[in-house]
N, C-alpha and C positions, 0 to 999 in steps of 0.2 A: 174618216168618219163621214165626211161630206159625200164621198163616193158611195159609201154603203147606204146612206140616207136616200140618195138619188135612185139607187137600185131598188130599194124598198118601194119608193113612190111609183117607179115604173112598173114593177111587178104586181103590186097589190092595190094601188089606189087608182092610177090612171089606166084602167083597162079599156081596150077598144071594144065597142059594141058592134057586132057583126051587122046590125041593122042600119048603122050609120056609115057615112063615108069616112075614109081614113083621116085621122086628125080631128074629127068632130067629137069633142068631149062635152059638148053642150055648155052648161054653166056650172062647173063643179064647185066654185066658190060661192054660188048663190048670190052673185052681184045684182041680179035683177030684182031680188027681194029687198035690197037695201036702198034702191033708188040712186046709187052711185054709179053703177055700170051702165053700159049700153043696153043691157037687158037680154037680148036674144042672140042666138047664133045665126045671124043673117049673112047674106052675101056681102052687104055693105060693111058689116063689122069685120068679116074675114078679109076684105080688100084693105080696110084700114090697118089691120094687123100686118098684112104683107108689106104695105107701104112703110109702116113704122119699122119693121125689121130691116127692110132694104136701106132705109135712111140711116139706121143705126150702124149697119155694116159699112156704108160709105163714110160715115162720120169717123169710125174707128180707123179706116184707111187714111183719112186726113190727119188724124192724130199721129199715126205711124209715120206718114210722110213728113210731117212737121218735126217729129223726133229725129228722123234720119237727117233732115236738112239742118237742124239747129244743134243736135247733139244733146238736147234736153228732153227729159220725159214730160208727160202731160202736166204734172203738178209743177215742175220747174218752169214750164212755159207760161204759167199764170203771172210770173214776175218778169217775163221777157220783155225788154224794151227794144224795139226795132231801131230806134235812133242811135243807140249805143252799139249796135251790132255791126260787124263787118259788112260792107255792102254786098259781097257775094252771098253771105249767109242770108241776109234779108231778101235778096232777089230769089234765092232758091226756095225759101219759105213761102214767098208770095206766089211762086209758080206752083208749088204743091197745093196751096189753098185754091188757086185758080183751077187746077186740074180737078180737084174734089168738087168744086162748085159746078163745073161743067158736067161731071158725072151725075151729080144730084139732079141737075136740070134735065138731063137726058132721061133719067128714070122717071121723073115727074111727068115728062111729056108722053111717056108710054102708057100712063095710067088713064 
C-alpha cells in the first residue's frame, strides 16, 4: 500500500516543471503562507536541505556502526551502559562514534 501511494504521488502530484531546474518543486505544501517554513526555494534553503540530508546519512551510519559494535539495535542502545560492558565492546563503540564524528566534521568543513 505504501509503495502504491508513493507511486501515485510521484506520477500525479510531484510533476517536474520543464521551466524549472530538476528537483525544484517550489513550495508544494505552501509553508511560506503559514509563516512556519523558510518561505522560498532559495539557494540558501537548498544548501540547508543538502547539509541536513548528508548529516542524516552520516548519523544512520553511526547507528549501524554502533549496532555492529555492540550487537544491540538503536532502541536497545538507549539503555546501554558502557560501565557494565566488556572493555573491548566499549572501545569498539567509542571508535565507531569517533569515526562518525570525524566524517561529520569533514562534511561540515566542505560547506
